[in-house]
N, CA and C of each residue as an Amber inpcrd file, in Angstrom:
protein
   414
-259.4620000 -71.7740000  74.3020000-258.2170000 -71.2500000  74.4430000
-257.2320000 -70.8950000  72.8450000-256.4940000 -70.1560000  72.5570000
-255.8420000 -70.2220000  71.4130000-254.5240000 -70.6760000  71.2830000
-254.2450000 -71.1550000  70.3720000-252.7850000 -71.5610000  69.6130000
-251.8080000 -71.4160000  70.5660000-251.6920000 -70.1960000  71.2710000
-250.3790000 -69.7990000  71.7840000-250.3130000 -69.8880000  73.1650000
-251.3300000 -70.6230000  74.1520000-251.2320000 -70.6070000  75.3470000
-251.0590000 -71.8090000  75.5450000-250.0380000 -71.5370000  76.7580000
-249.3770000 -73.4100000  76.9220000-249.9280000 -74.5140000  77.7240000
-249.9020000 -74.9570000  77.5140000-250.9680000 -76.3790000  77.7880000
-250.8420000 -76.8950000  79.0640000-252.0110000 -76.3180000  79.8570000
-251.9740000 -76.6270000  81.5080000-252.7350000 -78.0740000  82.0710000
-253.3040000 -78.9570000  80.8710000-254.0150000 -79.7290000  81.5440000
-253.1370000 -80.7450000  81.0340000-252.9660000 -81.7650000  82.6960000
-252.3000000 -82.7580000  83.0560000-252.9130000 -83.7050000  82.5310000
-252.4750000 -85.3380000  82.1860000-252.9180000 -86.1660000  81.5130000
-252.4230000 -87.7970000  82.1830000-253.0620000 -88.0910000  82.8890000
-252.2050000 -89.7180000  83.8670000-251.8450000 -90.8210000  82.9700000
-252.6630000 -90.6000000  81.4320000-252.6610000 -91.2460000  80.6000000
-252.1760000 -90.3090000  79.1870000-251.4120000 -89.4270000  78.9210000
-251.2130000 -88.8060000  77.7210000-251.0490000 -90.4810000  76.6030000
-251.4420000 -89.3200000  75.3160000-251.4950000 -90.5130000  74.3990000
-250.5010000 -91.1020000  73.6660000-249.5620000 -91.0510000  73.7010000
-248.0270000 -91.8150000  73.4270000-248.0580000 -92.8600000  74.4890000
-248.1210000 -92.5230000  75.8070000-247.4610000 -93.6130000  77.0170000
-248.6990000 -94.3690000  76.8440000-249.7560000 -94.3260000  76.5340000
-251.2580000 -94.9520000  76.1860000-250.8120000 -96.1480000  74.8590000
-250.3930000 -95.5160000  74.0480000-249.8510000 -95.9320000  73.0160000
-249.0990000 -97.2120000  72.7620000-247.8880000 -96.5100000  73.7040000
-246.9670000 -97.5260000  73.6910000-247.3750000 -98.5920000  74.7310000
-248.3580000 -98.4240000  76.1230000-248.3690000 -99.4110000  76.7620000
-249.6620000-100.4160000  75.9470000-250.1540000-100.5600000  75.3010000
-251.4110000-101.0620000  74.2060000-250.4470000-101.8950000  73.4500000
-249.5500000-100.5500000  72.5340000-248.6950000-101.8840000  71.8950000
-247.3720000-102.8180000  72.3220000-246.9910000-102.3720000  73.5990000
-245.8560000-103.3640000  74.3020000-247.2100000-104.7790000  74.7440000
-248.0500000-104.3030000  75.1760000-248.6590000-105.6730000  75.9190000
-249.4610000-106.3810000  74.8840000-250.0890000-105.6690000  73.5260000
-250.5770000-106.4080000  72.1280000-249.1990000-107.2410000  72.3280000
-248.1590000-106.5720000  71.9850000-247.3680000-107.7010000  70.9170000
-246.9790000-108.8950000  72.1340000-246.9730000-108.3440000  73.4240000
-246.4350000-109.9080000  74.4680000-247.5470000-110.6170000  74.4590000
-248.9220000-110.3230000  74.1820000-249.8300000-111.1740000  74.1300000
-249.9730000-111.9510000  72.9060000-249.8370000-111.4730000  71.8870000
-249.8170000-112.2030000  70.6430000-248.5020000-112.8880000  70.5740000
-247.5190000-112.7700000  70.9290000-246.2000000-113.7270000  70.8010000
-246.6630000-114.7180000  71.9740000-247.2720000-114.5480000  73.1720000
-247.6030000-115.5830000  73.9600000-248.6850000-116.5490000  73.3110000
-249.6200000-115.5880000  72.6270000-250.9190000-116.6110000  71.7660000
-250.1930000-117.6180000  70.9330000-249.0230000-117.2980000  70.1170000
-248.5790000-117.3190000  68.8940000-247.1940000-118.8630000  69.6700000
-246.7320000-119.0550000  70.6790000-246.0410000-119.4070000  70.8530000
-246.3770000-120.3150000  72.1470000-247.0460000-120.2750000  72.9340000
-247.5920000-120.9890000  73.7740000-247.1700000-119.9780000  75.3200000
-247.5930000-120.7280000  76.3890000-247.3890000-120.2510000  77.7910000
-246.1160000-120.2410000  77.8970000-244.8150000-121.5030000  77.5870000
-243.6330000-121.3030000  77.9640000-242.8260000-120.8910000  76.7820000
-243.3520000-119.9330000  76.4070000-242.6980000-119.2080000  74.5950000
-241.9350000-118.2500000  75.6700000-240.6900000-117.8240000  75.1130000
-239.6380000-116.9150000  75.2950000-238.8940000-116.4170000  74.2370000
-238.8870000-114.8370000  73.9790000-239.0090000-114.4860000  72.4310000
-237.1560000-114.6050000  71.6060000-236.4520000-115.5060000  72.7060000
-235.2610000-115.7020000  72.6410000-235.1570000-117.3560000  71.8370000
-235.9390000-118.4300000  72.0680000-236.2710000-120.0070000  71.6480000
-237.2890000-119.5640000  70.3830000-237.8300000-118.4130000  69.6900000
-238.6470000-118.8950000  69.0930000-237.9740000-118.5230000  67.5660000
-239.2840000-118.7980000  66.5380000-238.5390000-118.5420000  65.3610000
-238.3370000-117.1860000  64.8000000-238.7930000-116.2880000  65.5680000
-239.0380000-114.7580000  65.2790000-238.0210000-114.3040000  66.1090000
-237.0230000-114.8250000  66.5860000-235.9360000-114.0940000  67.1630000
-235.2150000-113.5220000  66.5120000-234.7530000-114.2710000  65.4470000
-233.6360000-113.6790000  64.1980000-234.2920000-112.2200000  63.5180000
-235.4040000-112.1570000  63.4640000-235.9010000-111.4890000  62.9040000
-236.1970000-110.0000000  63.6120000-236.9180000-110.1230000  65.2500000
-236.9700000-109.0340000  65.9470000-236.3420000-108.4980000  67.0550000
-235.8470000-109.5950000  67.9630000-234.8190000-108.9260000  69.1020000
-233.9830000-108.5020000  68.3860000-232.8490000-107.7780000  69.2490000
-231.6190000-107.0020000  68.6690000-230.5300000-108.3140000  68.6140000
-230.1420000-108.6240000  67.6000000-229.0630000-109.3700000  67.5710000
-227.8300000-108.8270000  66.8090000-227.2020000-108.0850000  67.4840000
-225.7280000-106.6620000  67.2360000-225.1470000-107.3210000  66.1370000
-224.2690000-108.3970000  66.1800000-223.4970000-108.2610000  65.0850000
-223.1750000-109.4760000  64.7200000-224.1770000-110.5010000  65.2310000
-224.4560000-111.5980000  64.2100000-224.9440000-111.6870000  62.7200000
-224.7170000-112.5390000  62.1090000-224.9820000-112.4670000  60.7570000
-226.6350000-112.5340000  60.5160000-227.1680000-112.2710000  61.2090000
-229.2600000-111.9780000  61.0960000-229.0560000-110.8210000  61.6360000
-227.9310000-109.4510000  61.6330000-228.3360000-108.5940000  62.3800000
-229.2170000-107.9350000  60.9560000-230.4060000-107.1940000  61.4580000
-231.2900000-106.2920000  60.5660000-231.6780000-105.2550000  61.2680000
-231.2300000-104.0090000  60.4090000-231.8520000-102.7750000  60.7620000
-232.5100000-102.6520000  61.9840000-233.6270000-102.7430000  61.0800000
-234.9820000-102.9030000  61.8640000-235.5440000-103.3040000  63.3460000
-234.5240000-104.1660000  63.7470000-234.4510000-104.9270000  64.9740000
-233.6450000-103.8610000  66.0560000-233.5340000-102.5740000  65.3690000
-232.9500000-101.8140000  66.4440000-234.3320000-100.9490000  67.3490000
-235.2080000-101.3880000  66.4810000-236.6450000-100.5090000  67.3780000
-237.0540000-101.9090000  67.7510000-237.5170000-102.6600000  67.1850000
-238.5220000-104.0430000  67.1190000-238.2310000-104.5030000  68.7410000
-236.6930000-104.4980000  68.7460000-236.0480000-105.2340000  70.2290000
-237.1880000-104.3170000  71.4350000-237.1420000-103.1130000  71.1150000
-237.8220000-102.5040000  72.1220000-239.5580000-102.8350000  72.5180000
-240.6540000-103.8230000  71.5950000-241.6000000-103.8880000  71.9020000
-241.4210000-105.5100000  72.5560000-240.3470000-106.4180000  72.8760000
-241.0510000-107.6220000  72.9250000-240.0710000-108.0040000  74.2750000
-240.7480000-108.6950000  75.2510000-239.9320000-108.7110000  76.5900000
-240.2310000-110.3830000  76.9220000-239.7040000-111.0370000  77.8410000
-239.1990000-111.7710000  77.8680000-240.1620000-112.8060000  79.0510000
-241.0860000-111.8890000  80.0270000-241.8040000-112.7420000  80.7510000
-242.6270000-111.8090000  81.2410000-243.5900000-112.1180000  81.9230000
-244.6360000-111.1650000  82.8030000-243.4060000-109.8650000  83.6640000
-243.0610000-110.5640000  84.2510000-242.3200000-109.3680000  85.3250000
-241.4400000-108.3360000  84.6640000-240.7780000-108.9370000  83.2190000
-240.2280000-108.3170000  82.4500000-241.3470000-106.9220000  82.1440000
-242.1220000-107.0320000  81.3900000-243.0420000-106.3400000  81.0380000
-243.6160000-105.4470000  81.9950000-244.0030000-106.3480000  83.0580000
-244.5850000-105.0860000  84.1700000-243.9110000-103.9670000  84.3630000
-242.4700000-104.3790000  84.8170000-241.6640000-103.2320000  85.4200000
-241.5320000-102.5210000  84.0390000-241.4600000-102.8080000  83.0650000
-240.8350000-101.9610000  81.9230000-241.9310000-100.7620000  81.7790000
-243.3010000-101.2340000  81.6520000-244.6280000-100.4520000  81.6810000
-244.7410000-100.0870000  82.6020000-244.6760000-100.4360000  83.7300000
-244.8350000 -99.3330000  84.6530000-243.6550000 -98.1180000  85.0480000
-242.6690000 -98.6890000  85.0500000-241.4860000 -97.3530000  84.9630000
-242.0680000 -96.0820000  83.6820000-242.2400000 -97.0410000  82.7730000
-242.5800000 -96.1350000  81.4290000-243.8820000 -94.9270000  81.8310000
-245.0840000 -95.6680000  82.2920000-245.9140000 -95.1050000  83.0410000
-245.5290000 -94.0040000  83.7790000-245.1350000 -94.5260000  85.3460000
-244.7600000 -93.5110000  86.3500000-243.9430000 -92.1030000  85.9020000
-242.9210000 -92.7830000  84.6510000-241.9370000 -91.4550000  84.7990000
-242.1240000 -90.9700000  83.4490000-242.7100000 -91.5680000  82.2690000
-243.0620000 -90.7790000  81.3270000-244.1540000 -90.0820000  80.9650000
-245.5090000 -90.3580000  81.8450000-246.1300000 -89.3730000  81.8610000
-245.8760000 -87.5760000  81.9420000-245.4380000 -87.5170000  82.9470000
-244.3290000 -86.3390000  83.4050000-243.7940000 -85.5090000  82.5970000
-242.8560000 -86.1610000  81.4180000-241.8830000 -85.6550000  80.7000000
-243.0050000 -85.5400000  79.2090000-244.2490000 -86.7380000  78.6600000
-244.9420000 -86.3700000  77.4460000-245.9900000 -85.1780000  77.7840000
-246.1710000 -84.7500000  79.3050000-247.0600000 -83.8680000  79.6180000
-246.9600000 -82.2860000  79.3600000-245.0850000 -81.9370000  80.0890000
-244.4320000 -80.6800000  79.7450000-243.6010000 -81.0840000  78.3240000
-243.5020000 -81.7240000  77.7250000-242.7850000 -81.9330000  76.1760000
-243.5680000 -81.4670000  74.8790000-244.8950000 -82.3670000  75.4510000
-245.5510000 -82.7890000  74.2160000-245.3300000 -83.6730000  73.7340000
-246.2410000 -84.5560000  72.5640000-246.7150000 -86.2630000  72.2710000
-245.3620000 -86.2820000  71.6970000-245.4780000 -85.4010000  70.4930000
-244.5510000 -85.3480000  69.4940000-242.9650000 -85.6700000  69.6100000
-242.4470000 -84.7770000  70.4250000-241.0750000 -84.5610000  71.0510000
-240.9270000 -86.0840000  72.2320000-241.9430000 -86.1510000  72.8300000
-241.3820000 -87.1330000  73.7530000-241.4620000 -88.2250000  73.1900000
-242.1890000 -89.2980000  71.5560000-242.1080000 -90.0270000  71.0320000
-240.9110000 -90.2850000  70.5580000-240.1370000 -89.4180000  70.1900000
-239.0230000 -89.1770000  69.1940000-238.0190000 -89.3830000  69.8770000
-237.8640000 -88.8800000  71.3250000-237.2550000 -88.8180000  72.6790000
-236.8090000 -90.6330000  72.9600000-238.4660000 -90.7940000  73.3530000
-238.2750000 -92.2920000  73.6150000-237.6980000 -93.1540000  72.3290000
-237.9490000 -93.0870000  71.2340000-237.3600000 -93.9760000  70.1720000
-235.9480000 -93.7430000  70.1080000-235.4720000 -92.6600000  70.0500000
-233.9850000 -91.8080000  69.7360000-233.2400000 -92.6850000  71.4810000
-233.9320000 -92.7150000  71.9750000-233.2680000 -93.2760000  73.3230000
-233.1100000 -94.7230000  73.1800000-234.3190000 -95.2830000  72.9840000
-234.1530000 -96.9170000  72.6560000-233.2200000 -97.0300000  71.5530000
-233.0540000 -96.6190000  70.3040000-232.1760000 -96.7830000  69.5090000
-231.0480000 -96.6170000  70.1870000-230.6520000 -95.4440000  70.6700000
-229.1360000 -95.3690000  71.3390000-229.1090000 -96.3560000  72.1920000
-229.4380000 -97.1360000  73.1330000-229.1070000 -97.9740000  74.2550000
-229.0620000 -99.4510000  73.1530000-229.7410000 -99.3950000  72.1500000
-229.3060000-100.6750000  71.0280000-227.6870000-100.7520000  70.7100000
-227.5590000 -99.1510000  70.2950000-226.3210000 -99.5120000  69.5500000
-225.2770000 -99.0650000  70.7360000-225.3710000 -98.5520000  71.4860000
-224.1790000 -98.7890000  72.7450000-224.0700000 -99.8640000  73.6320000
-225.0560000-100.6880000  73.3580000-224.7670000-102.1510000  73.7340000
-223.7500000-102.7650000  73.1820000-224.3710000-102.3770000  71.4900000
-223.5860000-103.4570000  70.4860000-222.1130000-102.8050000  70.2940000
-221.7340000-101.6790000  70.5880000-220.1780000-101.3140000  70.6710000
-219.7510000-101.6310000  72.4420000-220.7520000-101.7690000  73.2590000
-219.9240000-102.1570000  74.8860000-219.3030000-103.1430000  75.0560000
-219.7910000-104.7320000  73.9520000-219.0540000-105.9410000  73.6880000
-220.6410000-106.8460000  73.7230000-222.0180000-106.3760000  73.7360000
-223.0900000-106.8150000  74.3100000-223.3220000-107.6160000  72.8510000
-222.2330000-107.8230000  71.7120000-223.0550000-109.0390000  70.1640000
-222.9710000-110.0610000  70.3310000-222.5680000-110.9310000  71.4080000
-223.0050000-112.4220000  71.6460000-224.1620000-112.8630000  72.0550000
-225.1400000-111.5820000  72.6050000-226.1780000-111.9810000  73.1990000
-227.4120000-111.1990000  72.3550000-228.5950000-111.7510000  72.2370000
-229.9800000-110.9950000  71.9190000-230.1750000-109.9290000  73.3140000
-231.0320000-109.0330000  72.5460000-231.1460000-107.9240000  73.2240000
-233.1990000-107.7350000  73.0760000-233.9950000-107.7330000  74.2720000
-234.7450000-107.3540000  74.0750000-235.4820000-106.4470000  75.5550000
-236.4240000-105.7050000  75.3430000-237.1790000-105.0410000  76.1890000
-236.9020000-103.4630000  75.6590000-238.1230000-102.7790000  76.5820000
-237.7100000-101.2440000  76.7340000-237.0590000-100.8820000  77.8720000
-236.2360000-101.4150000  78.1460000-235.4400000-100.4470000  79.2740000
-234.4570000 -99.6950000  78.8400000-233.9850000-100.0110000  78.0310000
-232.8370000 -99.0200000  77.5030000-233.6690000 -97.2120000  77.0400000
-234.9080000 -97.3860000  76.4800000-235.9260000 -96.3840000  76.5450000
-236.2950000 -96.0320000  77.6530000-236.5240000 -96.6740000  78.6530000
-236.7700000 -96.1740000  79.8200000-235.9670000 -95.6370000  80.9160000
-234.7630000 -96.1370000  80.5600000-233.2950000 -95.4020000  81.2420000
-233.6860000 -94.1010000  80.6090000-233.9670000 -94.0160000  79.2400000
-233.5480000 -92.5120000  78.4860000-234.1170000 -91.7080000  79.4320000
-235.7080000 -92.1760000  79.5170000-236.6710000 -91.4210000  80.0910000
-236.4870000 -90.9230000  81.4900000-235.6990000 -91.7320000  82.2880000
-235.1880000 -91.2700000  83.5720000-233.9610000 -90.1220000  83.5930000
-233.2770000 -90.0910000  82.1540000-232.5130000 -89.2150000  82.5930000
-232.7810000 -87.8000000  81.6890000-234.4550000 -87.6300000  81.1260000
-234.4020000 -86.5270000  81.0820000-234.5220000 -85.3570000  82.1560000
């Protein structure tokens, strides 16, 4: 196959989807292991550093990305990652891995910025829902 032929191979687990599933799963398991079965990100000592704390004194720029990889409970992570897998695989197969990853991160950061400016500045925010809804808009 030459480099100019379109990619006709379809993958059920394209590379970015697979890696996002693994990273989110590991982040969830790590936070559960570190803080116990009853841990929620909001009550942890990590919350001020990793979840989106929009306009509070604890806001840090990297929170615009890190909040996407933390989830409150098993149901939250399951439905986010299931939707990412179901809807994201078609987009990644069509667009390619690099373009899909950039879009995923951009929509996640965009969702955080929109949340901040629409009045979500008094609450912590976490989860991949913003990026997943971005995939649904693609």
